[in-house]
C-alpha positions as CSV (number, residue, x, y, z in Angstrom):
1,M,-14.2,-13.4,9.0
2,S,-17.0,-12.1,6.9
3,Q,-17.2,-8.7,5.3
4,L,-19.6,-7.5,7.9
5,E,-17.4,-8.7,10.7
6,N,-14.3,-7.1,9.2
7,P,-14.7,-3.3,9.3
8,V,-11.8,-2.8,7.0
9,S,-13.3,-5.0,4.3
10,H,-16.6,-3.3,4.7
11,L,-14.9,0.1,4.3
12,L,-13.1,-1.0,1.1
13,W,-16.3,-2.5,-0.3
14,C,-18.2,0.8,0.4
15,M,-15.5,2.8,-1.4
16,L,-15.7,0.5,-4.4
17,V,-19.5,0.7,-4.5
18,A,-19.4,4.5,-4.2
19,L,-16.8,4.8,-7.0
20,R,-18.8,2.6,-9.4
21,C,-22.1,4.3,-8.7
22,A,-20.6,7.7,-9.2
23,H,-19.0,6.5,-12.5
24,D,-22.4,5.2,-13.7
25,D,-24.0,8.5,-12.9
26,T,-21.2,10.7,-14.4
27,P,-18.3,8.8,-16.0
28,F,-14.8,9.7,-14.8
29,H,-12.5,10.8,-17.5
30,S,-9.2,10.4,-15.7
31,E,-7.5,8.6,-12.9
32,S,-7.0,11.8,-10.9
33,A,-10.8,12.4,-11.0
34,Q,-11.4,9.0,-9.5
35,R,-8.9,9.7,-6.7
36,K,-10.3,13.1,-6.0
37,F,-13.8,11.6,-5.7
38,L,-12.5,9.0,-3.3
39,S,-10.7,11.5,-1.2
40,Q,-13.9,13.5,-0.8
41,W,-15.8,10.3,-0.1
42,L,-13.4,9.5,2.7
43,T,-14.0,12.9,4.3
44,Q,-17.7,12.3,4.4
45,A,-17.4,8.6,5.5
46,R,-15.1,9.6,8.4
47,R,-18.2,11.1,10.1
48,V,-20.3,7.9,9.8
49,S,-20.6,5.9,13.0
50,T,-20.2,2.6,11.2
51,F,-16.5,3.5,10.5
52,S,-15.7,4.9,14.0
53,G,-12.5,3.5,15.4
54,L,-10.8,3.3,11.9
55,A,-8.8,6.6,12.1
56,R,-5.6,4.9,11.1
57,E,-7.2,3.1,8.2
58,F,-8.6,6.4,6.9
59,S,-5.1,7.9,7.1
60,S,-3.6,4.9,5.4
61,L,-6.1,5.0,2.6
62,R,-5.4,8.7,2.0
63,E,-1.7,7.8,1.7
64,L,-2.7,5.1,-0.8
65,L,-4.6,7.7,-2.9
66,A,-1.5,9.9,-3.0
67,K,1.0,7.3,-4.3
68,D,1.4,5.3,-7.5
69,K,-1.0,7.5,-9.3
70,H,-0.2,5.7,-12.6
71,M,-2.0,2.6,-11.2
72,P,-5.8,2.4,-11.6
73,I,-7.1,3.0,-8.1
74,E,-10.2,0.8,-8.6
75,G,-8.0,-2.1,-9.3
76,V,-5.8,-1.4,-6.2
77,L,-8.9,-1.2,-4.0
78,S,-10.4,-4.4,-5.5
79,A,-7.1,-6.2,-4.8
80,L,-7.0,-5.0,-1.2
81,W,-10.7,-6.0,-0.7
82,E,-10.2,-9.4,-2.2
83,Q,-7.2,-10.1,-0.1
84,S,-8.8,-9.0,3.1
85,V,-11.9,-11.1,2.5
86,L,-10.6,-14.2,0.7
87,S,-7.2,-14.7,2.2
88,D,-5.6,-14.5,5.7
89,Q,-5.6,-10.8,5.1
90,C,-3.0,-8.8,3.2
91,D,0.2,-7.6,4.8
92,F,-1.0,-4.0,5.0
93,I,-4.1,-4.9,6.9
94,R,-2.3,-7.2,9.2
95,L,0.1,-4.4,10.0
96,R,-2.9,-2.3,10.9
97,D,-4.3,-5.1,13.1
98,A,-1.0,-5.5,14.9
99,K,-0.8,-1.8,15.6
100,N,-4.3,-1.8,16.9
101,A,-3.5,-4.7,19.2
102,L,-0.6,-2.7,20.7
103,H,-2.7,0.5,21.1
104,S,-5.4,-1.5,22.9
105,N,-2.7,-2.4,25.4
106,H,-1.9,1.3,26.0
107,W,1.2,1.6,23.7
108,R,1.8,5.1,22.4
109,S,3.3,5.8,19.0
110,C,4.4,8.2,16.3
111,V,6.0,8.3,12.9
112,C,9.4,10.0,12.6
113,R,9.6,11.1,9.0
114,F,13.0,12.8,9.4
115,P,16.1,11.8,11.4
116,E,16.2,15.0,13.5
117,E,12.8,14.1,15.0
118,I,14.0,10.9,16.6
119,T,16.1,12.2,19.5
120,P,13.5,14.7,20.8
121,E,10.8,12.1,20.6
122,V,12.9,9.5,22.5
123,I,13.8,12.0,25.3
124,Q,10.2,13.2,25.7
125,R,8.6,9.7,25.7
126,S,11.2,8.3,28.1
127,K,9.7,10.5,30.7
128,T,6.3,8.8,30.7
129,R,5.1,5.6,32.2
130,Y,4.0,4.1,28.9
131,N,5.7,2.0,26.4
132,H,6.2,3.7,23.0
133,Y,7.2,2.8,19.5
134,L,8.6,5.2,16.9
135,Q,8.1,4.1,13.3
136,L,11.3,5.2,11.4
137,T,10.2,4.0,8.0
138,R,7.3,5.4,6.1
139,T,4.6,2.8,5.5
140,E,4.3,3.7,1.9
141,E,8.0,2.9,1.3
142,S,7.6,-0.7,2.5
143,F,4.3,-1.7,0.8
144,Q,3.2,-2.1,-2.8
145,A,-0.1,-0.5,-3.8
146,T,-1.7,-3.9,-3.5
147,G,-0.9,-4.1,0.2
148,K,2.0,-6.6,-0.2
149,M,5.0,-5.9,2.0
150,N,8.2,-5.4,-0.1
151,A,10.7,-4.1,2.5
152,P,11.0,-4.2,6.2
153,L,9.9,-1.4,8.6
154,T,12.2,0.0,11.2
155,F,10.9,0.8,14.7
156,Q,12.6,2.3,17.8
157,L,11.0,1.1,21.0
158,V,11.1,3.3,24.1
159,L,10.3,0.9,27.0
160,N,9.7,1.8,30.7
161,K,10.9,-1.7,31.5
162,E,12.2,-4.8,29.8
163,D,9.4,-6.1,27.6
164,H,8.8,-8.4,24.6
165,H,5.2,-7.5,24.0
166,F,5.9,-5.7,20.7
167,E,7.8,-8.6,19.3
168,E,5.1,-11.1,20.4
169,V,2.3,-9.1,18.8
170,F,3.9,-8.8,15.4
171,H,5.0,-12.4,15.5
172,L,1.4,-13.4,16.3
173,F,0.2,-11.5,13.3
174,G,2.5,-13.3,11.0
175,F,5.4,-10.9,10.7
176,A,9.1,-11.7,11.0
177,V,11.0,-9.8,13.7
178,M,14.7,-9.0,13.8
179,R,16.3,-7.2,16.7
180,G,18.9,-4.4,16.3
181,N,20.8,-2.5,18.9
182,E,19.6,-2.1,22.5
183,M,20.7,0.3,25.1
184,A,19.7,1.8,28.5
185,L,18.8,5.5,29.0
186,G,18.5,5.6,32.7
187,R,15.7,3.3,33.6
188,T,14.4,3.4,30.0
189,V,15.3,0.6,27.5
190,L,15.8,1.7,23.9
191,R,15.6,-1.1,21.3
192,T,15.7,-1.1,17.5
193,L,13.5,-3.6,15.7
194,Y,13.0,-4.5,12.1
195,I,9.6,-5.9,11.0
196,G,9.3,-7.8,7.7
197,M,8.1,-11.0,6.1
198,S,10.1,-14.2,6.1
199,S,9.3,-14.4,2.3
200,L,11.5,-11.2,1.7
201,S,14.8,-12.0,0.1
202,E,17.9,-11.8,2.3
203,S,19.2,-8.9,0.2
204,V,16.1,-6.8,1.0
205,W,15.4,-8.1,4.4
206,G,19.0,-8.3,5.6
207,A,18.1,-11.2,7.9
208,K,18.9,-14.9,7.8
209,P,16.3,-17.2,9.3
210,D,18.5,-18.0,12.3
211,K,18.8,-14.3,13.1
212,L,15.0,-13.8,13.5
213,W,13.4,-13.3,16.9
214,T,11.1,-16.1,18.1
215,P,9.1,-16.4,21.4
216,Q,11.0,-18.2,24.1
217,Y,8.3,-20.9,24.2
218,H,9.2,-21.9,20.6
């Protein structure tokens, strides 16, 4: 996929160009100044039609600007861009693609940042006709600044019927899937899933190869 075909690569490239042009005009004297500029740039770019449909990517990039502030942000963005263009895409971008695939199939979602948020969300979402996933791990806790996954993500599925679509999508995008507990809440199925990479060590991943989920046709 070329840079022009990949909207995320294009967005990252535009950020890098804007940062370098601004530095040539008025040199930045600190890492925080660069990050402040990029945050302001994202605010303006969000209004550009070229980047419509990338709301989650804008949110993720803002999270990226707020973490690991000791690392040069230009180098981080360059690494993300190179991986998205020259490889099979970095883990972080593939996570975004998997989530977009789910949302295009009418899945609903939210991030539960605190344990007390989980039960109310499950109860409320079990009343709808949609399938939902609650992300119980913060994205920034499972990814390095370069976009490489270093720990699994935990999800709580709220299904209106028995379904394996979530697992199939993440498997398709190259992630390893491990199932946790499952229970019924009336007609609703509640299922815990862990999404990681097969390259993660067992001590981090907590999953042996024979415990990973695979499609039935494999």
